C-alpha positions as CSV (number, residue, x, y, z in Angstrom):
1,M,0.0,0.3,-0.4
2,T,2.6,2.1,0.4
3,L,4.0,1.7,-3.0
4,V,0.3,2.6,-4.2
5,L,0.7,5.6,-2.1
6,G,4.1,6.7,-3.5
7,A,2.7,6.3,-6.8
8,T,0.1,9.0,-6.0
9,L,1.3,11.1,-4.7
10,V,4.3,11.3,-7.5
11,L,1.1,11.0,-9.8
12,A,-0.3,13.9,-8.4
13,A,3.2,16.2,-8.6
14,L,2.9,15.3,-12.6
15,A,-0.6,16.3,-13.4
16,A,-0.4,19.1,-11.6
17,A,2.7,20.3,-14.0
18,A,0.7,18.5,-16.8
19,G,-2.5,20.3,-15.7
20,R,-0.7,24.3,-15.9
21,A,1.2,23.5,-19.2
22,S,-2.0,22.2,-20.7
23,P,-5.2,22.9,-19.8
24,A,-7.2,20.5,-22.4
25,F,-5.4,17.8,-19.8
26,L,-6.7,19.8,-16.7
27,H,-10.1,19.4,-17.4
28,A,-9.7,15.8,-18.6
29,W,-7.7,14.9,-14.9
30,L,-11.3,17.0,-13.7
31,L,-13.2,14.7,-15.2
32,A,-11.7,11.4,-14.7
33,W,-11.4,12.5,-11.1
34,L,-15.0,13.1,-10.5
35,L,-15.5,9.8,-12.5
36,W,-13.5,7.6,-9.9
37,L,-14.6,9.9,-7.1
38,G,-17.9,9.5,-7.9
39,V,-17.5,5.0,-8.1
40,V,-16.2,5.3,-4.1
41,L,-18.5,7.8,-2.8
42,G,-21.1,5.4,-4.4
43,A,-19.9,2.1,-2.5
44,L,-19.7,4.4,1.0
45,V,-22.6,5.0,0.4
46,F,-24.0,0.8,-0.2
47,L,-20.8,0.2,2.8
48,C,-23.4,2.6,5.0
49,I,-26.6,0.9,3.8
50,H,-24.6,-2.0,5.2
51,H,-23.9,-1.4,8.0
52,L,-27.7,-0.2,8.7
53,V,-29.8,-2.8,7.7
54,R,-26.9,-5.8,7.7
55,G,-28.5,-7.6,4.7
56,R,-27.7,-11.1,3.2
57,W,-25.8,-9.4,0.2
58,G,-23.2,-7.9,2.7
59,A,-21.6,-11.4,3.2
60,T,-20.8,-11.5,-1.1
61,V,-19.8,-7.5,-1.0
62,R,-18.5,-6.5,2.2
63,P,-14.9,-7.1,1.4
64,V,-14.9,-5.2,-1.9
65,L,-17.3,-2.5,-0.7
66,A,-14.5,-2.3,1.9
67,A,-11.3,-1.8,-0.4
68,M,-13.0,0.6,-2.3
69,T,-13.8,3.1,0.1
70,R,-10.6,2.4,1.5
71,T,-8.9,4.5,-1.7
72,L,-10.7,8.0,-1.3
73,P,-7.7,8.8,0.9
74,L,-5.1,9.1,-2.0
75,L,-8.2,9.9,-4.4
76,A,-8.3,13.0,-2.1
77,L,-4.5,13.4,-2.5
78,L,-5.0,13.7,-7.0
79,F,-7.5,16.5,-5.7
80,L,-4.1,18.4,-5.7
81,P,-3.4,18.8,-9.3
82,I,-6.7,21.0,-9.5
83,A,-6.5,22.9,-6.0
84,L,-3.0,23.8,-7.8
85,D,-4.6,25.4,-11.5
86,L,-8.2,26.5,-10.3
87,D,-7.6,29.7,-12.6
88,V,-7.3,26.9,-15.4
89,L,-10.5,25.6,-15.1
90,Y,-13.0,28.4,-13.3
91,R,-13.3,30.8,-15.0
92,W,-15.1,32.5,-11.6
93,T,-11.5,33.0,-10.2
94,D,-11.2,36.1,-12.9
95,L,-11.9,39.1,-10.8
96,E,-13.4,40.7,-13.9
97,W,-15.5,37.9,-14.8
98,L,-17.2,38.3,-11.0
99,Q,-18.1,42.2,-12.0
100,A,-19.9,41.8,-14.7
101,G,-23.0,42.2,-13.1
102,P,-24.8,42.2,-9.9
103,L,-25.9,38.5,-10.2
104,R,-22.4,37.3,-10.4
105,A,-21.3,40.1,-7.9
106,A,-23.5,38.6,-5.6
107,K,-22.0,35.1,-5.4
108,A,-18.2,36.8,-4.8
109,A,-17.6,35.9,-1.5
110,Y,-18.9,31.9,-1.9
111,L,-16.5,31.5,-5.2
112,D,-13.4,33.1,-3.7
113,A,-10.4,30.2,-4.3
114,D,-9.2,30.2,-0.9
115,F,-12.8,29.8,0.6
116,F,-13.3,26.5,-2.3
117,L,-10.1,25.0,-1.0
118,A,-11.0,25.5,2.5
119,R,-14.7,23.4,1.6
120,A,-13.0,21.3,-0.3
121,A,-10.2,20.3,2.2
122,V,-12.7,20.0,5.2
123,I,-15.2,17.8,2.7
124,L,-12.8,15.3,1.8
125,V,-10.9,14.9,5.5
126,V,-13.8,14.4,6.8
127,W,-15.5,12.1,3.8
128,S,-11.9,10.1,4.2
129,V,-11.7,10.2,7.8
130,L,-15.5,9.0,7.9
131,A,-14.7,5.9,5.5
132,S,-11.5,4.6,7.1
133,R,-13.6,4.1,9.9
134,L,-16.6,2.2,8.2
135,A,-14.1,0.3,6.3
136,R,-12.7,-1.6,9.3
137,P,-13.9,-5.1,10.6
138,G,-17.9,-5.0,12.5
139,R,-20.8,-3.3,12.6
140,R,-21.1,0.4,13.0
141,P,-24.8,1.2,12.9
142,G,-24.2,4.7,14.6
143,L,-21.0,6.0,13.0
144,A,-23.2,4.5,8.8
145,A,-26.0,7.1,9.7
146,L,-23.6,10.2,10.6
147,T,-21.6,9.5,7.5
148,L,-25.4,9.4,5.6
149,V,-26.0,12.6,7.4
150,V,-22.7,14.3,6.9
151,F,-22.5,12.8,3.1
152,F,-25.8,14.4,1.9
153,A,-25.6,17.9,3.6
154,T,-21.7,17.9,2.0
155,V,-22.5,16.3,-1.3
156,T,-24.6,19.6,-2.2
157,I,-21.5,21.6,-1.7
158,A,-19.0,19.2,-3.4
159,A,-21.2,19.1,-6.5
160,V,-22.1,22.5,-7.2
161,D,-18.0,23.7,-6.4
162,W,-16.6,20.7,-8.6
163,V,-19.2,20.6,-11.8
164,L,-21.8,23.4,-11.5
165,S,-19.3,26.5,-10.8
166,L,-17.7,25.5,-14.2
167,D,-20.6,28.0,-15.5
168,P,-21.3,29.7,-12.2
169,D,-24.5,31.5,-13.8
170,M,-26.1,28.4,-13.4
171,S,-27.6,27.4,-9.9
172,T,-30.4,24.4,-8.7
173,S,-30.7,22.9,-5.5
174,A,-31.5,19.8,-7.0
175,F,-28.2,18.8,-9.1
176,G,-26.2,17.3,-6.1
177,L,-28.9,14.7,-5.3
178,A,-29.1,14.0,-8.5
179,L,-25.3,13.7,-9.0
180,A,-25.2,11.4,-6.2
181,T,-27.7,8.9,-7.0
182,G,-25.7,8.5,-10.2
183,D,-22.5,8.0,-8.1
184,A,-24.7,5.8,-6.1
185,V,-25.5,3.7,-9.5
186,A,-21.7,3.7,-10.7
187,G,-20.3,2.8,-7.7
188,W,-22.7,-0.5,-7.0
189,S,-22.0,-0.9,-10.6
190,A,-18.0,-1.0,-9.8
191,V,-18.6,-3.8,-6.9
192,V,-21.5,-5.9,-9.2
193,I,-18.5,-6.2,-11.6
194,A,-15.6,-7.0,-9.0
195,V,-17.8,-9.5,-7.3
196,A,-18.4,-10.9,-10.8
197,L,-14.4,-11.0,-11.6
198,L,-13.8,-12.5,-7.6
199,H,-16.7,-15.5,-8.6
200,G,-15.3,-18.7,-7.5
201,R,-11.7,-17.6,-8.6
202,S,-10.0,-19.4,-4.8
203,A,-11.5,-21.0,-2.2
204,H,-11.5,-17.8,-0.3
205,A,-12.8,-15.7,-3.3
206,P,-16.9,-14.7,-3.0
207,L,-19.2,-17.2,-4.6
208,V,-22.4,-15.3,-5.5
209,V,-25.4,-18.2,-6.4
210,P,-27.8,-17.2,-8.3
211,E,-29.9,-16.1,-5.2
212,R,-27.6,-13.7,-4.4
213,A,-26.8,-12.3,-7.3
214,Q,-30.8,-11.5,-7.9
215,Q,-30.1,-9.1,-4.6
216,L,-27.6,-7.6,-6.1
217,G,-29.3,-7.1,-9.3
218,T,-32.7,-6.0,-7.0
219,L,-30.3,-2.9,-5.3
220,L,-28.8,-1.7,-8.7
221,F,-32.3,-1.6,-10.1
222,A,-33.6,0.5,-6.9
223,A,-30.6,2.4,-7.1
224,L,-31.2,2.9,-10.8
225,M,-34.5,4.2,-10.6
226,L,-34.1,6.6,-7.8
227,W,-31.2,7.8,-10.1
228,A,-33.9,8.5,-13.1
229,Y,-36.6,9.6,-11.2
230,I,-34.2,13.0,-9.8
231,A,-32.9,13.6,-13.0
232,F,-36.7,13.3,-14.3
233,T,-37.7,15.5,-11.8
234,Q,-34.8,18.3,-11.8
235,Y,-35.3,18.7,-15.6
236,L,-38.9,18.8,-15.3
237,L,-38.6,21.8,-12.3
238,V,-35.9,24.1,-14.7
239,W,-38.9,23.1,-17.7
240,G,-41.4,24.6,-15.6
241,A,-39.7,27.3,-13.8
242,D,-38.3,28.7,-17.0
243,L,-35.4,30.6,-15.5
244,P,-32.5,32.0,-18.5
245,R,-29.7,31.3,-16.2
246,E,-31.0,27.3,-16.2
247,V,-32.7,27.4,-19.0
248,G,-29.0,28.7,-20.4
249,W,-27.3,25.9,-18.8
250,F,-29.5,22.9,-20.6
251,L,-29.9,24.4,-23.8
252,P,-26.8,23.8,-25.3
253,R,-26.7,20.3,-23.5
254,I,-29.8,18.7,-25.0
255,R,-29.4,20.3,-29.0
256,G,-26.8,19.6,-32.1
257,D,-23.9,16.5,-30.7
258,W,-24.9,16.9,-26.8
259,G,-28.6,16.6,-27.4
260,R,-27.7,13.5,-29.0
261,V,-25.2,12.1,-26.2
262,A,-28.2,13.2,-23.7
263,W,-30.8,11.0,-25.8
264,S,-28.0,7.9,-25.2
265,L,-28.7,8.7,-21.7
266,V,-32.0,8.1,-22.1
267,G,-31.9,4.3,-23.8
268,L,-29.1,2.9,-22.3
269,H,-28.9,5.0,-19.1
270,F,-32.1,4.1,-18.0
271,A,-34.4,2.0,-20.5
272,A,-31.8,-0.8,-22.0
273,P,-30.8,-1.4,-18.4
274,F,-34.6,-0.6,-16.5
275,V,-35.5,-3.5,-19.0
276,L,-33.0,-5.8,-18.7
277,L,-32.9,-5.7,-14.9
278,L,-36.4,-6.3,-14.8
279,Q,-35.3,-10.2,-16.6
280,R,-34.9,-12.7,-13.6
281,P,-32.5,-14.5,-15.6
282,I,-30.3,-12.3,-15.7
283,K,-30.3,-10.6,-12.6
284,R,-29.4,-14.5,-11.4
285,S,-26.3,-14.6,-13.3
286,P,-23.1,-12.9,-12.2
287,A,-21.7,-12.3,-15.6
288,R,-25.0,-11.7,-17.5
289,L,-25.3,-9.0,-14.3
290,A,-21.7,-8.0,-14.6
291,A,-22.4,-7.0,-18.5
292,V,-25.1,-4.7,-17.1
293,A,-23.2,-3.3,-14.3
294,A,-20.5,-2.5,-16.8
295,L,-23.0,-0.7,-18.7
296,L,-24.2,1.8,-16.1
297,L,-21.0,2.3,-15.8
298,S,-19.4,3.7,-19.1
299,M,-22.8,5.5,-18.9
300,H,-22.3,7.4,-15.9
301,Y,-18.8,8.7,-17.9
302,V,-20.7,9.8,-20.9
303,E,-23.1,11.8,-18.4
304,L,-20.4,13.2,-16.6
305,L,-19.3,14.1,-20.2
306,W,-22.3,15.5,-21.2
307,L,-22.7,17.7,-17.4
308,V,-18.4,18.8,-17.4
309,V,-17.5,19.3,-21.1
310,P,-20.1,21.9,-22.9
311,S,-18.9,24.1,-19.7
312,R,-15.3,24.0,-20.2
313,G,-15.2,25.8,-23.4
314,L,-13.2,22.8,-24.9
315,P,-14.0,20.3,-27.5
316,L,-13.9,16.8,-26.4
317,G,-10.8,14.7,-27.0
318,W,-8.6,12.1,-27.1
319,L,-7.4,12.9,-23.3
320,D,-10.9,13.3,-22.1
321,L,-10.8,9.2,-22.4
322,A,-7.3,8.3,-21.8
323,V,-7.1,10.2,-18.7
324,P,-10.0,8.5,-17.1
325,L,-8.5,5.0,-18.4
326,G,-5.0,5.9,-16.6
327,L,-6.7,7.1,-13.2
328,G,-9.1,4.3,-13.1
329,A,-5.9,1.6,-13.5
330,L,-4.4,2.9,-10.5
331,W,-7.3,3.0,-8.9
332,V,-8.1,-0.8,-10.0
333,L,-4.1,-1.5,-8.7
334,A,-5.7,0.2,-5.0
335,V,-8.6,-1.6,-4.9
336,V,-6.5,-4.7,-5.8
337,V,-3.9,-4.4,-3.0
338,L,-6.1,-3.7,-0.3
339,L,-8.0,-6.6,-1.3
340,G,-5.0,-8.7,-0.9
341,G,-5.0,-7.5,2.6
342,G,-7.5,-9.7,4.0
343,P,-10.2,-12.3,3.2
344,L,-12.1,-11.9,0.7
345,I,-15.8,-13.2,2.6
346,G,-14.2,-10.7,5.9
347,L,-17.8,-10.3,7.6
348,P,-18.3,-10.7,11.2
349,E,-18.8,-14.2,12.2
350,E,-22.1,-13.9,13.0
351,D,-23.1,-12.4,9.4
352,I,-21.4,-15.2,8.0
353,D,-22.9,-17.9,10.2
354,R,-26.5,-16.7,9.7
355,V,-25.8,-16.7,5.7
């Protein structure tokens, strides 16, 4: 794990230097960081749920959830390139922009670089500490409940700061919750894929019987439905309110090429997985369920493209695929190292006996 930590620090330093030299790289880094941070946060939410409800599905996924959430401090370190080059990413760092109109001037106190970094530091440290404690063996329902409260109290601040302030004229109260539910879908999808890959590989790997796979599929279906409901509700509220600052944010995303991307999200991030997850044979097969999960994880990446790229003023490029894949490889390596540090069925004994 020390090697992974060292590699993370070196990568963060190199990314900061590359971001200063290439704005396109830094924008791709932000996209990649948001993607894998979202996966980890989604895993954290489901780890909290397991601590609270103690479901039987935990016998299969608890070690994977714990390993994923323990990578949160590494991802916090990878915020360093973003912190060092805020002026490359966020237009509100330009004082002339903030002074162009009373609405922007009213946001000047909040959109302050030092205040932005302080908020980010507090949020990432708190998330990392809570995740590290929850990932330890044992059941902690009280801490899990506190973590969920803290997470949902801070995720809107984080989403507004890191994503929505790329286009700071936009403001909506539902954005953070919509992004968090998308992260939950992505996180659980990654867990399903990991469990399917580990299925039956060794005597200590989780064996996913059809009944257990069906439970994992049902949870994935529930997360998908929650994401679709909140995303549609947010769009409906914006459409009904018809406020210029909100409409101005949506119009570039529902017209032209980005409009086609939006329809692909409707079809491949909701409609197709919805139909597939209604099929009992698919949910009872680890391999088929993992294929649906892979589709959802890839479409979460497309959703982040749809949210981030139209706001940045730079066209889509090869770095927007290469950097997320590279950062994802480092993250997968960290998860594998953490999984190798203990048994893959690392549950309290009473849970194992009951299952």
